[in-house]
C-alpha positions as CSV (number, residue, x, y, z in Angstrom):
1,M,134.1,76.4,139.8
2,P,136.1,77.8,136.8
3,S,134.6,75.4,134.1
4,E,131.0,76.6,135.4
5,T,131.9,80.4,135.6
6,T,133.5,80.1,131.9
7,G,130.2,78.0,130.8
8,L,128.3,80.8,131.9
9,R,129.9,83.5,130.5
10,N,130.3,81.8,126.9
11,V,126.4,81.0,127.3
12,R,126.0,85.0,127.6
13,T,128.4,85.8,124.9
14,S,126.8,83.3,122.8
15,L,123.4,84.8,123.2
16,S,124.6,88.3,123.0
17,A,126.1,87.6,119.5
18,K,123.0,85.2,118.5
19,T,120.6,88.5,119.8
20,L,123.0,91.1,117.6
21,V,122.6,88.6,114.3
22,V,119.1,88.5,115.1
23,T,118.6,92.0,115.3
24,A,120.3,93.1,112.5
25,V,118.5,90.2,110.1
26,L,115.4,91.7,111.6
27,I,116.2,95.4,110.6
28,V,117.4,94.3,107.4
29,A,114.0,92.6,106.5
30,G,112.4,95.3,108.0
31,F,114.0,97.6,105.3
32,C,113.2,94.8,103.0
33,A,109.4,94.6,103.9
34,I,109.1,98.4,103.8
35,C,111.0,98.9,100.6
36,A,108.5,95.9,98.8
37,S,105.8,97.5,99.9
38,V,106.5,100.7,98.5
39,L,107.2,99.4,95.5
40,L,104.3,97.2,95.1
41,E,102.0,100.1,96.0
42,M,104.1,102.2,93.3
43,R,103.8,99.2,90.4
44,R,99.9,99.2,91.6
45,G,99.9,103.1,91.5
46,D,101.7,102.8,87.9
47,E,99.0,100.2,86.8
48,A,95.8,102.5,87.8
49,L,97.5,105.6,86.1
50,A,97.8,103.0,82.9
51,R,94.3,101.8,83.3
52,Q,92.7,105.2,83.9
53,T,94.9,106.9,81.0
54,G,93.8,104.2,78.4
55,A,90.1,104.0,79.6
56,N,90.3,107.8,78.7
57,L,92.0,107.8,75.7
58,A,89.2,105.0,74.5
59,T,86.4,107.0,75.7
60,T,87.6,110.1,73.6
61,I,88.5,108.0,70.3
62,N,85.1,106.5,70.7
63,A,83.4,109.8,71.4
64,D,85.4,111.5,68.0
65,I,84.4,108.5,66.1
66,G,80.9,108.0,67.3
67,R,80.1,111.7,66.8
68,N,81.2,111.6,63.0
69,L,79.4,108.4,62.5
70,E,76.3,110.1,64.0
71,L,76.7,113.2,62.0
72,Y,77.1,110.9,58.4
73,D,74.1,108.8,59.6
74,L,71.9,111.9,60.0
75,S,72.5,112.4,56.5
76,L,72.2,109.3,55.3
77,R,68.8,109.2,57.1
78,A,67.6,112.2,55.8
79,V,68.0,111.1,52.2
80,V,66.3,107.7,53.5
81,D,63.2,110.3,54.8
82,G,63.7,112.4,51.4
83,M,63.6,109.0,49.2
84,Q,60.3,107.9,50.7
85,M,58.2,111.1,49.6
86,P,56.3,110.6,46.9
87,E,56.7,113.6,45.0
88,I,60.8,113.1,44.9
89,D,60.4,111.5,41.3
90,N,58.5,114.2,40.2
91,M,61.7,116.7,40.8
92,S,64.4,117.7,38.7
93,K,68.0,116.5,39.5
94,A,69.2,119.7,40.6
95,I,66.2,120.3,43.1
96,R,66.3,116.8,44.2
97,Q,70.4,116.8,45.3
98,L,69.5,120.0,47.3
99,V,66.4,118.2,49.1
100,L,68.3,114.7,49.7
101,F,71.8,116.2,50.2
102,D,73.0,118.6,53.2
103,R,76.9,119.9,54.0
104,A,77.5,117.2,56.1
105,A,77.9,114.9,53.1
106,T,80.5,117.0,51.8
107,A,82.6,117.1,54.8
108,K,86.1,116.2,54.9
109,H,87.0,112.1,54.9
110,F,83.3,111.9,53.9
111,G,82.9,110.2,50.6
112,S,79.4,111.0,48.5
113,I,76.2,109.6,49.4
114,E,74.6,107.2,47.0
115,V,71.3,106.0,46.6
116,F,70.9,102.5,44.7
117,D,67.6,101.1,44.0
118,A,66.1,97.5,44.7
119,A,68.0,96.0,41.9
120,G,71.3,97.5,43.1
121,N,71.5,100.5,40.0
122,L,72.6,103.9,41.0
123,T,70.1,106.1,41.3
124,V,71.5,109.1,42.7
125,D,74.6,110.5,44.0
126,S,75.8,113.7,46.0
127,A,78.8,114.2,44.0
128,T,77.4,114.6,40.7
129,L,74.2,115.0,38.5
130,D,76.1,113.0,35.6
131,I,75.0,109.4,36.9
132,Q,77.5,106.6,35.3
133,P,75.8,103.5,35.4
134,R,76.9,101.2,38.7
135,N,75.3,97.7,40.2
136,V,76.3,96.8,44.0
137,A,73.9,94.2,44.1
138,G,76.6,91.4,45.1
139,E,78.2,93.9,47.6
140,E,77.6,92.6,51.6
141,Y,76.4,96.4,52.2
142,F,74.2,96.3,49.7
143,A,72.9,92.6,50.6
144,V,72.6,93.1,54.2
145,Q,69.9,95.9,53.7
146,R,68.1,94.0,50.8
147,D,68.2,90.7,53.4
148,N,67.2,92.2,56.5
149,P,64.7,94.8,57.1
150,D,66.0,95.1,60.6
151,A,69.7,96.0,59.8
152,G,69.7,99.7,60.3
153,L,73.0,101.0,59.8
154,F,75.6,99.1,58.7
155,I,79.3,99.1,58.6
156,S,81.6,97.6,56.1
157,K,84.7,95.8,56.3
158,P,87.6,98.0,55.3
159,M,87.2,98.1,51.3
160,V,88.4,100.0,47.9
161,H,85.4,102.2,47.4
162,R,85.3,104.4,44.3
163,G,88.9,104.4,44.3
164,A,89.6,105.2,48.1
165,Y,90.4,103.0,51.1
166,A,87.5,103.4,53.3
167,V,84.3,101.8,55.5
168,V,81.2,102.2,53.6
169,L,78.3,102.5,55.5
170,S,74.7,101.9,54.3
171,R,70.8,102.3,55.1
172,R,67.7,100.6,54.1
173,I,64.8,102.3,52.0
174,S,61.7,100.9,52.3
175,G,58.2,101.3,51.0
176,S,55.2,102.1,52.8
177,D,54.4,98.6,53.0
178,G,57.9,97.7,54.3
179,S,59.1,96.6,50.9
180,F,62.6,96.8,49.8
181,R,62.8,100.0,47.5
182,G,67.0,100.1,47.8
183,A,69.8,101.6,49.9
184,V,71.4,104.4,50.8
185,V,75.4,104.2,51.0
186,G,78.0,106.7,52.0
187,S,81.6,106.0,53.0
188,I,84.1,107.0,55.7
189,R,87.6,107.2,54.2
190,F,90.7,105.7,55.7
191,S,92.2,109.3,56.0
192,Y,89.8,110.1,58.5
193,F,91.2,107.4,60.9
194,H,95.1,108.0,60.2
195,N,94.6,111.8,61.0
196,L,92.5,110.9,64.2
197,F,95.3,108.1,65.0
198,D,98.4,110.9,63.9
199,R,97.2,113.1,66.3
200,L,97.9,110.6,69.4
201,T,101.2,110.7,71.3
202,L,101.7,106.9,71.6
203,G,104.9,104.5,72.9
204,P,106.7,102.1,70.2
205,D,104.5,99.4,71.6
206,D,101.5,100.7,72.4
207,S,98.7,99.9,69.9
208,L,95.4,101.5,69.3
209,T,92.4,99.1,67.4
210,V,89.2,99.9,66.3
211,I,86.6,97.0,65.8
212,R,83.2,95.9,64.5
213,R,80.6,94.7,67.2
214,D,81.2,91.2,65.4
215,G,85.6,91.4,65.9
216,V,86.6,92.6,62.7
217,A,89.2,95.0,62.6
218,I,88.4,98.3,61.2
219,M,91.7,100.0,61.8
220,R,94.9,99.5,64.1
221,T,97.8,101.2,64.6
222,P,100.4,100.1,64.5
223,F,99.4,100.1,60.9
224,D,99.1,96.4,59.5
225,L,97.1,96.0,56.3
226,D,96.6,92.5,57.1
227,V,95.0,92.7,60.4
228,I,92.9,95.2,58.5
229,G,89.1,93.3,57.9
230,R,90.4,90.5,59.8
231,N,88.1,88.7,62.2
232,L,89.6,89.1,65.6
233,S,86.9,88.0,68.0
234,N,88.4,84.3,68.6
235,G,91.3,86.5,70.3
236,P,91.6,86.8,74.6
237,I,91.2,90.2,74.4
238,V,88.3,91.1,71.6
239,S,86.2,88.2,73.0
240,R,85.9,90.1,76.7
241,A,85.7,93.2,74.7
242,L,82.7,92.0,72.8
243,V,80.6,90.7,75.9
244,E,82.0,93.2,78.5
245,D,80.8,97.3,78.6
246,K,84.5,97.7,79.8
247,G,87.6,96.2,81.1
248,F,91.1,95.3,81.0
249,F,93.2,92.6,80.4
250,V,97.3,92.0,80.6
251,G,99.0,90.0,78.3
252,S,99.7,89.6,74.5
253,G,97.2,89.4,71.9
254,S,96.7,87.2,68.9
255,I,98.3,90.0,66.2
256,D,101.8,89.9,68.0
257,P,103.5,89.2,71.2
258,V,104.2,92.1,73.0
259,E,103.0,92.4,76.7
260,R,100.4,95.1,77.2
261,L,97.3,96.5,79.3
262,Y,94.3,96.4,77.2
263,V,91.8,98.6,78.1
264,W,88.1,99.3,76.7
265,Q,85.3,101.5,76.9
266,D,82.2,100.6,75.5
267,N,79.7,103.0,75.3
268,R,77.3,101.0,72.9
269,L,78.4,102.8,69.6
270,P,78.8,100.6,66.6
271,L,82.4,100.6,66.7
272,I,84.9,99.9,69.8
273,T,88.0,100.7,70.5
274,I,90.9,99.2,72.5
275,V,93.7,101.1,74.1
276,G,97.1,98.7,73.8
277,R,99.9,100.2,76.4
278,S,103.2,98.2,76.4
279,L,104.2,97.1,79.8
280,K,107.4,98.1,79.2
281,D,106.8,101.5,78.7
282,I,103.7,101.2,81.9
283,Y,106.4,99.9,84.2
284,G,110.0,101.2,82.4
285,R,110.4,104.0,85.1
286,W,109.0,101.8,88.2
287,E,111.9,99.0,87.4
288,Q,114.7,101.9,87.2
289,E,113.1,102.7,90.6
290,A,112.9,98.9,91.7
291,I,116.4,98.4,90.8
292,K,117.9,101.7,92.6
293,I,116.2,100.6,96.0
294,C,117.4,96.5,95.5
295,L,120.9,97.9,95.0
296,L,120.7,100.5,98.1
297,L,119.0,97.4,99.9
298,A,122.1,95.4,98.8
299,A,124.5,98.1,99.8
300,L,122.5,98.5,103.1
301,A,122.4,94.6,104.2
302,S,126.1,94.1,102.9
303,L,126.9,97.2,105.4
304,V,124.8,95.6,108.2
305,A,126.2,92.4,107.6
306,I,130.0,93.4,108.0
307,V,129.5,95.5,111.1
308,T,127.4,92.9,112.6
309,V,130.3,90.6,111.8
310,F,132.9,93.2,113.1
311,L,130.8,93.6,116.6
312,V,130.2,89.5,116.6
313,R,134.2,89.4,116.4
314,E,135.1,92.1,119.2
315,M,132.6,90.7,121.3
316,N,134.1,87.4,121.1
317,R,137.6,88.9,121.4
318,R,136.3,90.5,124.4
319,A,134.8,87.1,125.7
320,A,138.1,85.7,125.3
321,A,140.2,88.7,126.8
322,E,137.5,88.6,130.0
323,E,137.6,84.8,130.1
324,K,141.5,84.9,130.0
325,L,141.3,87.7,132.7
326,A,139.4,86.0,135.3
327,L,141.3,82.8,134.6
328,L,144.3,85.0,135.5
329,A,142.4,86.0,138.4
330,V,141.9,82.5,140.2
331,T,145.3,81.2,138.8
332,D,148.5,80.6,140.4
333,G,151.3,82.4,138.4
334,L,154.2,80.1,138.8
335,T,152.3,76.2,139.4
336,G,149.4,76.9,137.1
337,L,146.9,75.7,139.9
338,K,143.9,77.4,141.3
339,N,145.1,80.2,143.8
340,R,144.0,80.5,147.2
341,R,141.4,83.1,146.4
342,Y,139.8,80.8,144.2
343,F,140.4,77.6,146.8
344,D,138.4,79.5,149.6
345,S,135.3,80.0,147.5
346,A,135.4,76.6,146.1
347,M,135.7,75.4,149.6
348,E,132.7,77.6,150.6
349,R,130.4,76.3,147.7
350,E,131.1,72.6,148.1
351,W,131.2,72.7,151.8
352,Q,127.5,74.7,151.5
353,R,126.6,71.7,148.9
354,S,127.6,68.5,150.8
355,L,125.6,70.2,154.1
356,R,122.5,70.1,152.0
357,Q,123.1,66.9,150.4
358,R,124.9,65.1,153.8
359,T,127.6,63.7,151.6
360,P,131.5,63.5,152.7
361,L,134.1,66.2,151.9
362,A,137.6,65.5,151.6
363,L,140.6,67.4,152.0
364,L,144.5,67.0,151.5
365,M,146.8,69.6,153.0
366,I,150.3,68.9,151.4
367,D,153.6,70.1,151.8
368,A,157.1,69.7,150.5
369,D,159.5,68.4,152.6
370,H,162.8,70.3,153.2
371,F,161.8,72.7,150.9
372,K,163.7,75.7,152.3
373,A,167.3,74.0,152.4
374,Y,166.5,72.4,148.8
375,N,165.9,75.9,147.9
376,D,168.9,77.6,149.8
377,L,171.2,74.5,148.1
378,H,170.2,74.7,144.5
379,G,168.6,78.3,144.3
380,H,165.3,80.2,144.0
381,Q,164.9,78.8,140.4
382,A,165.5,75.3,141.1
383,G,163.0,75.6,144.1
384,D,160.4,77.0,141.7
385,Q,161.3,73.9,139.3
386,V,160.4,72.0,142.0
387,L,157.1,73.5,142.9
388,V,156.1,73.4,139.3
389,A,157.0,69.3,139.4
390,I,154.8,69.0,142.4
391,A,151.7,70.8,141.2
392,T,152.2,69.2,138.0
393,C,151.7,65.8,140.0
394,I,148.4,67.7,142.1
395,A,147.0,68.3,138.6
396,A,147.1,64.8,137.0
397,S,145.5,63.5,139.6
398,A,142.3,65.5,139.5
399,R,140.7,63.9,137.4
400,R,136.9,64.4,138.2
401,A,134.9,68.1,137.5
402,G,134.9,68.7,141.0
403,D,138.5,68.1,142.1
404,C,139.8,71.5,143.1
405,G,144.0,71.6,143.2
406,A,145.2,74.9,144.6
407,R,148.6,76.6,145.6
408,Y,147.6,77.3,149.3
409,G,150.7,79.1,150.2
410,G,154.5,79.1,149.8
411,E,154.9,75.2,149.3
412,E,152.2,74.5,150.8
413,F,149.3,73.3,148.5
414,A,145.4,72.0,149.1
415,M,143.3,69.6,147.3
416,L,139.6,69.6,147.8
417,L,137.8,66.0,146.9
418,P,133.6,66.4,147.1
419,G,132.0,63.2,147.8
420,M,135.2,61.3,149.1
421,T,135.6,59.0,152.4
422,A,138.7,58.9,154.4
423,E,139.8,55.9,152.8
424,D,139.6,56.8,149.7
425,A,140.9,60.5,149.9
426,E,144.0,58.5,151.8
427,R,144.5,56.3,148.7
428,F,144.3,59.5,146.6
429,A,147.1,61.0,148.5
430,E,149.3,58.5,148.1
431,R,148.9,58.4,144.7
432,I,150.3,61.9,144.8
433,R,153.1,61.1,147.4
434,L,154.4,58.5,145.1
435,D,154.0,60.5,141.9
436,V,156.1,63.4,143.8
437,Q,158.6,60.9,144.8
438,A,159.0,59.5,141.5
439,L,160.1,63.0,140.1
440,P,163.8,63.3,139.0
441,S,166.2,65.7,141.4
442,K,169.6,67.1,141.5
443,G,170.1,65.5,144.7
444,D,167.9,64.0,147.0
445,A,164.2,62.9,146.0
446,I,161.5,65.1,146.2
447,T,158.9,64.3,148.6
448,V,155.9,65.7,150.6
449,S,153.9,65.1,153.1
450,I,149.9,65.0,153.4
451,G,147.3,65.3,156.0
452,V,144.0,64.3,154.9
453,A,140.6,64.9,156.5
454,S,136.9,63.8,155.0
455,V,134.0,64.9,157.0
456,I,130.1,65.3,156.5
457,P,129.8,68.9,157.2
458,T,127.5,69.9,159.9
459,A,125.8,72.9,161.3
460,N,128.0,73.1,164.6
461,L,131.1,72.8,162.2
462,S,133.3,75.4,160.0
463,T,135.1,74.9,157.3
464,A,138.0,76.4,159.4
465,D,137.7,73.6,161.9
466,F,137.6,71.3,158.4
467,I,141.0,72.9,156.9
468,G,142.3,73.4,160.5
469,A,141.8,69.5,161.1
470,A,143.9,68.5,158.0
471,D,146.5,70.6,158.8
472,I,147.2,69.4,161.9
473,V,147.6,65.7,160.8
474,L,150.0,67.4,158.0
475,Y,152.2,68.5,160.4
476,E,152.0,65.4,162.4
477,A,153.0,63.5,159.3
478,K,156.5,66.0,159.3
479,A,156.7,65.3,163.0
480,M,156.9,61.4,161.9
481,G,159.7,61.9,159.9
482,R,158.1,63.6,156.6
483,N,157.3,61.8,152.8
484,R,154.4,60.2,154.3
485,T,150.2,60.5,154.5
486,C,149.0,60.9,157.9
487,I,144.7,60.9,158.4
488,A,143.0,63.1,161.0
489,D,141.2,60.5,163.4
490,L,138.7,63.4,165.2
491,S,135.3,61.5,164.5
492,A,134.6,61.9,168.0
493,K,134.6,65.8,168.1
494,L,134.2,66.7,164.2
495,H,132.3,63.5,162.9
496,L,135.1,62.6,160.7
497,V,133.7,59.5,158.1
498,A,136.2,56.6,158.9
C-alpha cells in the first residue's frame, strides 16, 4: 500500500533525523564535559599552587621573625643570667655593660635592653651609662613577669616605646628562692616588620597578618593602624589558626570583605603568620581562559546546530523528493489513480493476505463505453477529460484504507476491494456506474460497464484466474448492451462467494 510505504519511509527519515540530532547533542555535550573537566582541573591546580605558595611564604616569614626573636631572646636570657650573678652589683657600670650586653642588642631594628628592679624602676640601660629615672610598674610587659613566674618570653601589643612604635619583649629575673627581682625588657621596632614586608611582592588585594598566640594583631599589610593591636581571635580565620597547626580558609575575614585564600603554617613560634591571597588574583588567569573556552564552545555548538539543522532540512527535502518520486512511480500520470504496476503488486499482496486469513477479496473491472467513438468524434483532449472524470468517480468511492483504484490500461480501470462479498461489491460497482452516468457530457451520456468477481482465495487458484473471471463478465456486460454491472457466476469452478 502507498500509505504503508510512505509511512515506513517517514519513520526511517524521522529516525535518521533524530539520530543526527542526538549525535550532534552528544558530541557537543562530550566537548562540554571534557572542557569542564579541564577547567575544573586547572582551577584546582591554581588553588593548590596558591596554597603551596602561601604556605611557603608563611613559613619564610615565620622563620625570619622567629630567627630574630630567638637572637633577641638570647640577649635577654644572657642579661637575666648576668643579673643573677652575686658579683654583678659590685662591678662598675662600664664593666657591667660589657658583661650583660652583647653586640646583638645593638643590631638594626632592635631597641636597647633595659633592666628594671622589682619596683619597676630602671636600673640598667644598654644604650647609656647615664640612667634617667623611669618606672614601668604599670606596664603590661612588666606586670606579666611580676605576677606570673612561668610567663617566659612575653611579647606585648604594638605600642610606642621610648619614642618609637615597637613590640616590647620581656623576661623575668628571679632570685634563688624564686622571688621576683625585676624584669629584662627589650623591643623590636616596627621598622623591622615594614622592612620585611616591603621586600615581598604582593598583589593589591593580598594580605599578610602576624598575630600573637592570643589573636592580637602585631602587624598587617595593607597597613591599618586601627587593626594593629586589635584582638582578632573571634574571626573565622584567626580562630582556626590558633587551634590548627596548619591549614587554609577560603572566604572573607573580619577586617575587610575581600574574598581571599588564607594559609598559615604554625611552627610553634610565639607569632603566627597568616598569608591571604586574593581569589581575584588566584583565579584571574583561569577566568580568562574559561571565558575563551566557553566562547569557543558556544561557537562550536552554534556551528554544530547550524550544520545539524541544515542536514536535517536536506534529509527532509530528500525524503520528500523520494516520496514524490515513489508516488510518481506508482501513479498514472493522466488520471491520478495508481498505475498497472502498483495494482499488480497490491493484487498479489491482498491475495496472499486473504489466503492466510480466509477472507473474501472482490475485484471490479471497469471499462468506458463507446470510448473510441467518443474519442474520434470529440478529439483526444476530450477523451482524456472523460477518463479523468471516470477516475475521479472511482477515487471518490474508495473510502477504506485497503481499497485500491487503478488505471488498468487505456480506457479500462480496476478496483480492488479486500474483505468484500459479491453482493457488497455489486452495490459498490453500481454506485460508481451511476456516478459516472451522472457526469456532464458534450453529447450522449458517459457510461461504463463493470465486471464484478469476489472470491475466498485457495491454493489451487491464481490471481490470473481471478482477474480473468472479472474480465469475462465485463465483456458480458458490454455484450448485453453496456452501462451495466455483471457478476461472475463461477462458484462451482472458482468457489466464488455468493
